[in-house]
C-alpha angles and dihedrals in degrees: 000000000000090000091065092043091052091048091052092049092048091048089049092051090050090052090050091050093048093047093047095048092048092049095044088053093046103039104014126246097278094047094051118087129201085244090058091051093047092051094048091048090047093241136126111257089239090059091052091052089052087062100036123020091202144010089252091054088051094050093047090051091050091049090046091054092048090049093048091051089051091049104035109010123121090259095035113152088225089064098045120137099255096203093069097048142058116241093234092053092049092052093044091050091048094050091047090053092046092049091051094061097070090041087082082092136048119244097265093047091049090054090054092049092049091049092049091045093053094044093058123063091207095052093041091053090051091049092049090049089053091048094049092050092051091048094050092050092048091049090051090051092052090049089051090049089049094047089052091051092244096125133035112286090219090068113103105221094205093052092041089053090052091051094048091046093051088055091054 
């Protein structure tokens, strides 16, 4: 019985994510209300709040899911078969994918989200956890590339990761 319940919860969460992303793109983050998202996802607003206490929580969960897909998904760039690709192309594809995640929002909305994230310990912690996970995965990718002699052995993967991350 719990299998069916979990499937329904997962499907509902997917509807919420799809509705939120569509509305954020159409109206912007600040002009989208939880009521708007609930209506687009065909849910009662109370149900939406059961899943996500705030719009910032919802956005961070969307970004976390996208980041997890990038890092661990079946077609994750971190898991790519290195023999069939050039190191430069792998890194370029990865950066393009990472850059596309925050592009769910326009520049002004992203500023609002960042301000809200850094003004809340809970949101900041979640953001830092996302960042650390991404950095660890990127470092492992560089180590794999180095092990397969696809990048210069003199490159320190840890330092290179910090440099790449600071660019993001």
